[in-house]
C-alpha positions as CSV (number, residue, x, y, z in Angstrom):
1,M,0.0,0.0,0.0
2,S,1.3,3.4,-0.9
3,N,2.0,6.2,1.6
4,A,-0.8,8.2,0.1
5,Q,-3.3,5.4,0.5
6,A,-2.1,4.6,4.0
7,S,-2.6,8.2,5.1
8,G,-6.0,8.6,3.6
9,T,-4.9,11.0,0.9
10,P,-5.6,10.6,-2.8
11,P,-3.1,8.4,-4.7
12,Y,-2.5,11.3,-7.1
13,P,-2.1,14.8,-5.6
14,S,-5.1,17.0,-6.5
15,V,-5.1,20.8,-6.8
16,L,-8.9,20.9,-6.0
17,E,-9.2,18.6,-3.0
18,P,-7.1,20.9,-0.7
19,V,-9.6,23.8,-1.3
20,S,-12.3,22.4,0.9
21,R,-9.8,21.3,3.6
22,S,-8.2,24.7,3.6
23,L,-11.6,26.4,4.0
24,D,-12.5,24.0,6.9
25,W,-9.2,24.7,8.6
26,T,-9.5,28.5,8.1
27,G,-12.9,28.3,9.9
28,Q,-11.3,26.2,12.7
29,V,-8.4,28.6,13.2
30,L,-10.4,31.8,13.1
31,F,-14.0,31.1,14.0
32,R,-14.3,28.0,16.2
33,P,-14.2,29.7,18.5
34,F,-13.8,33.4,17.5
35,D,-11.0,35.1,19.5
36,I,-10.2,38.7,18.7
37,G,-6.9,38.6,20.5
38,K,-5.8,35.6,18.4
39,W,-6.8,37.5,15.2
40,F,-4.6,40.4,16.1
41,V,-1.6,38.3,17.1
42,L,-1.8,35.9,14.1
43,G,-2.5,39.0,11.9
44,F,0.7,40.5,13.1
45,C,2.6,37.4,12.1
46,G,0.9,37.5,8.7
47,W,1.7,41.1,8.3
48,L,5.4,40.4,9.2
49,A,5.5,37.5,6.8
50,W,4.4,39.6,3.8
51,L,6.1,42.9,4.9
52,G,7.1,45.1,2.0
53,Q,5.1,43.1,-0.6
54,S,1.9,45.3,-0.6
55,G,0.8,48.8,-0.7
56,G,1.4,51.7,-3.1
57,S,0.2,55.1,-4.1
58,T,-0.6,57.1,-7.2
59,F,-0.6,60.7,-8.0
60,N,-1.7,62.9,-10.9
61,W,0.3,65.5,-12.7
62,N,-2.0,68.3,-13.9
63,Q,0.2,71.1,-15.3
64,S,0.2,72.9,-18.6
65,G,3.1,72.8,-21.1
66,D,4.2,76.3,-20.2
67,D,4.2,75.5,-16.5
68,F,6.3,72.4,-17.1
69,S,8.9,74.4,-19.1
70,D,9.1,76.9,-16.3
71,H,9.5,74.2,-13.7
72,Y,12.1,72.5,-15.8
73,S,14.2,75.6,-16.2
74,R,14.0,76.3,-12.5
75,A,15.0,72.8,-11.6
76,E,17.9,72.8,-14.0
77,S,19.2,76.1,-12.4
78,W,18.8,74.6,-8.9
79,I,20.6,71.4,-9.9
80,N,23.5,73.4,-11.3
81,A,23.8,75.5,-8.2
82,Y,23.5,72.6,-5.7
83,L,25.0,69.6,-7.6
84,G,27.2,68.5,-4.7
85,L,24.3,68.6,-2.2
86,L,22.1,66.7,-4.7
87,V,24.6,63.9,-5.2
88,F,25.0,63.6,-1.4
89,L,21.3,63.4,-0.9
90,I,20.8,60.8,-3.6
91,V,23.6,58.6,-2.2
92,A,22.2,59.0,1.4
93,I,18.7,58.1,0.2
94,V,20.0,55.0,-1.7
95,I,21.9,53.8,1.4
96,V,18.9,54.3,3.7
97,A,16.6,52.6,1.2
98,L,18.9,49.6,0.9
99,A,19.2,49.3,4.6
100,L,15.4,49.5,5.0
101,W,15.0,46.8,2.3
102,V,17.5,44.5,4.0
103,L,15.7,45.0,7.3
104,I,12.3,44.3,5.8
105,L,13.7,41.1,4.1
106,W,15.1,39.9,7.4
107,L,12.0,40.5,9.4
108,S,9.7,38.9,6.8
109,S,12.0,35.8,6.5
110,R,11.4,35.2,10.3
111,G,7.8,36.1,9.9
112,R,7.1,33.5,7.3
113,F,8.0,30.7,9.8
114,M,6.0,32.4,12.6
115,F,2.8,32.7,10.5
116,L,3.2,29.1,9.2
117,D,3.6,27.9,12.8
118,G,0.6,29.8,13.9
119,V,-1.6,28.5,11.2
120,V,-0.5,24.8,11.6
121,Q,-0.6,24.9,15.4
122,N,-3.9,27.0,15.5
123,R,-2.5,29.6,17.8
124,G,-1.4,33.2,18.0
125,A,2.1,33.6,19.4
126,V,5.0,36.0,18.7
127,T,7.8,35.7,21.3
128,E,8.3,31.9,21.4
129,P,8.3,31.3,17.6
130,W,10.4,34.5,17.0
131,A,13.2,32.9,19.1
132,R,12.7,29.3,17.9
133,F,12.9,30.1,14.2
134,R,16.0,32.3,14.5
135,A,18.4,30.0,12.6
136,A,15.8,29.0,10.0
137,G,14.8,32.6,9.4
138,N,18.5,33.7,9.0
139,S,19.1,30.9,6.5
140,L,16.0,31.9,4.5
141,F,17.1,35.5,4.6
142,G,20.5,34.7,3.2
143,F,18.9,32.7,0.3
144,R,16.5,35.5,-0.5
145,I,19.3,38.1,-0.5
146,V,21.2,36.0,-3.0
147,M,18.1,35.5,-5.2
148,A,17.4,39.2,-5.1
149,L,20.9,40.0,-6.2
150,L,20.8,37.4,-9.0
151,A,17.5,38.8,-10.2
152,L,18.8,42.3,-10.1
153,V,22.0,41.4,-12.0
154,S,20.4,39.2,-14.6
155,I,17.4,41.4,-15.4
156,G,19.6,44.5,-15.3
157,A,22.0,42.8,-17.8
158,V,19.2,41.9,-20.2
159,V,17.8,45.5,-20.0
160,A,21.3,46.9,-20.7
161,L,21.7,44.5,-23.7
162,M,18.2,45.6,-25.0
163,V,19.1,49.2,-24.8
164,L,22.5,48.7,-26.5
165,S,21.0,46.7,-29.3
166,L,18.0,49.0,-29.9
167,L,20.0,52.3,-29.6
168,P,21.7,52.0,-33.1
169,L,18.4,51.1,-34.7
170,G,16.6,54.0,-33.1
171,L,19.2,56.5,-34.4
172,T,18.5,55.5,-38.0
173,E,16.0,57.6,-40.0
174,Q,14.8,54.8,-42.2
175,D,11.0,54.4,-41.7
176,E,11.0,50.9,-43.1
177,L,13.0,49.8,-40.0
178,A,10.3,51.0,-37.6
179,P,8.2,47.7,-37.6
180,A,11.4,45.6,-37.2
181,V,12.5,47.8,-34.2
182,I,9.1,47.3,-32.5
183,V,9.2,43.5,-33.0
184,F,12.8,43.4,-31.8
185,A,11.9,45.4,-28.7
186,L,8.9,43.2,-28.0
187,L,11.2,40.1,-28.1
188,W,13.5,41.7,-25.6
189,V,10.5,42.6,-23.3
190,A,9.3,38.9,-23.6
191,V,12.7,37.8,-22.4
192,I,12.6,40.2,-19.5
193,L,9.1,39.0,-18.5
194,A,10.1,35.4,-18.8
195,L,13.1,35.9,-16.6
196,A,11.0,37.8,-14.0
197,F,8.4,35.0,-14.1
198,A,11.1,32.4,-13.4
199,F,12.3,34.3,-10.3
200,A,8.7,34.7,-9.2
201,L,8.2,30.9,-9.5
202,V,11.3,30.3,-7.4
203,D,9.9,32.6,-4.8
204,M,6.6,30.7,-4.8
205,M,8.3,27.4,-4.4
206,L,10.4,28.9,-1.6
207,T,7.3,30.1,0.3
208,D,5.0,27.2,-0.4
209,F,7.3,24.2,-0.1
210,I,10.8,25.1,1.1
211,V,9.6,27.0,4.2
212,P,7.3,24.1,5.3
213,I,10.1,21.6,4.8
214,M,12.4,23.7,6.9
215,W,9.6,24.0,9.6
216,L,9.2,20.2,9.6
217,R,12.8,19.2,9.6
218,G,14.4,22.1,11.4
219,C,17.0,22.2,8.6
220,R,18.6,25.0,6.5
221,V,17.4,26.2,3.2
222,K,19.9,24.2,1.1
223,D,18.9,21.0,2.8
224,A,15.2,21.7,2.1
225,W,15.9,22.4,-1.6
226,R,17.9,19.1,-1.7
227,E,14.8,17.3,-0.4
228,F,12.3,19.1,-2.6
229,L,14.0,19.0,-6.0
230,P,13.7,15.2,-6.6
231,L,10.0,15.4,-5.6
232,F,9.5,18.3,-8.0
233,S,11.3,16.6,-10.9
234,A,9.2,13.4,-10.4
235,N,5.9,15.4,-10.4
236,V,6.5,18.3,-12.8
237,G,3.0,18.1,-14.4
238,T,1.3,18.2,-11.0
239,F,3.3,21.2,-9.9
240,V,2.5,23.0,-13.2
241,L,-1.2,22.5,-12.5
242,Y,-0.6,23.8,-9.0
243,V,1.0,27.0,-10.3
244,L,-1.8,27.5,-12.7
245,F,-4.4,27.0,-10.0
246,K,-2.5,29.3,-7.7
247,I,-2.8,32.0,-10.3
248,V,-6.6,31.5,-10.3
249,I,-6.6,31.7,-6.5
250,A,-4.5,34.8,-6.5
251,V,-6.9,36.5,-8.9
252,A,-9.9,35.6,-6.7
253,I,-8.1,36.7,-3.5
254,A,-7.2,40.0,-5.2
255,L,-10.8,40.6,-6.2
256,I,-12.1,39.8,-2.7
257,A,-9.4,42.1,-1.2
258,C,-10.4,44.9,-3.6
259,V,-14.1,44.6,-2.6
260,A,-13.2,44.5,1.1
261,T,-11.0,47.6,0.6
262,C,-13.9,49.5,-1.0
263,V,-16.4,48.3,1.6
264,T,-14.2,49.4,4.5
265,C,-13.4,52.8,2.9
266,C,-9.8,51.8,2.3
267,I,-9.2,50.7,5.9
268,A,-8.4,47.3,4.7
269,A,-5.5,48.8,2.7
270,L,-3.8,50.1,5.9
271,P,-0.6,48.2,7.0
272,Y,-1.3,45.5,9.7
273,I,-4.9,46.6,10.2
274,G,-5.6,45.4,6.6
275,T,-3.9,42.1,7.4
276,V,-6.2,41.6,10.4
277,I,-9.3,42.4,8.4
278,L,-8.3,40.1,5.6
279,L,-6.8,37.4,7.8
280,P,-9.2,34.6,6.5
281,L,-7.6,35.2,3.0
282,Y,-4.1,34.9,4.4
283,V,-4.9,31.8,6.4
284,F,-6.6,30.1,3.5
285,H,-3.7,31.0,1.1
286,R,-1.2,29.5,3.6
287,S,-3.3,26.4,4.3
288,Y,-3.9,25.6,0.7
289,S,-0.2,25.0,-0.1
290,M,0.1,23.0,3.2
291,Y,-2.7,20.6,2.3
292,F,-1.5,20.3,-1.3
293,F,2.0,19.4,-0.2
294,S,0.8,17.0,2.4
295,Q,-0.6,14.7,-0.4
296,F,2.8,13.7,-1.6
297,S,4.0,11.7,1.4
298,A,2.9,10.7,4.9
299,D,6.1,12.5,6.0
300,Y,4.3,15.8,5.4
301,A,1.2,14.8,7.3
302,A,2.0,17.3,10.1
303,L,1.3,20.1,7.5
304,A,-2.3,18.9,7.2
305,P,-4.0,19.3,10.6
306,T,-7.5,17.9,10.9
307,P,-10.2,20.3,12.2
308,A,-11.7,19.1,15.5
309,P,-15.1,17.6,15.1
310,P,-18.0,19.6,16.4
311,V,-19.1,18.7,19.9
312,P,-22.1,16.5,19.6
313,P,-25.2,17.5,21.6
314,A,-25.9,15.9,24.9
315,A,-27.6,12.5,24.6
316,P,-31.1,12.5,25.9
317,G,-31.7,10.7,29.1
318,P,-33.7,7.4,29.3
319,P,-37.5,7.9,28.7
320,V,-39.6,8.5,31.8
321,P,-42.1,5.7,32.2
322,P,-45.7,6.8,32.3
323,T,-47.4,7.1,35.7
324,P,-49.5,4.0,36.3
325,P,-53.2,4.7,36.8
326,P,-54.8,4.3,40.2
327,A,-56.3,1.0,41.3
328,G,-59.5,0.2,39.7
329,G,-58.7,2.0,36.5
330,Q,-60.2,5.2,37.8
331,I,-58.5,8.5,37.1
């Protein structure tokens, strides 16, 4: 008998079956019973896990052409007068931004283990898991730093090659070359998007499977990859279906989050508060990958907790015998 059959899981991993189990577990964690304190603590762990990966702002520029020319000339004069100060400010801002980015990456690496632990263990805790996952979080942080640098260098190199290859074509004045230049530029853009998608897939595998393996084994990131890659190579088709279905889930979650943001007058878009409000989405998203991954082996059964059955109602007592009628049959 296979491990899947022995553990009660389907013989072939399914991308649909974990949906219902994830919904049940989300209800167990957050609503049976409802505990507002647990929501805020677990929401903090979720906010920490996804720190720096949400939010944004927009603005409108509504100026006439004359105003723009005037602003441009004034800016040019100011830059010429304070060039040294401007260079110093730019360098300082870049250094501060890099330091903040490294800090956010370090905090979120630890937070991903804290949130996973809270969801699996059905609890809200910060201090104990923060200390317990110190080594695992640091290992994950180091890997993410290397991946970010590789993405920056590789994508930057492709962009530089694109600019260098298109620049001579753009300087020509031959109109018949314009369609070829557009097609050539689109090919370069396709390469950049494919490269960005590849790094996004690595990050998905890191979050959905490598972090759970590290949580189970107490190992470092390289050991978790060493365990995961043979499993991945033996089930490539299943993981492709998983990625496609995760895209569908991501779109659905984004639509629900957008509606919740509108309904709450953008309160759900606030840092941390929004995570608490949308916590069922975060718990479901985390649970789905856990239940999917648990189908591959009984070794991953700890990632698939079973909701506690509802407490049955109290059994009725024995029936009360009727009162016998008085002697003679008279009532």
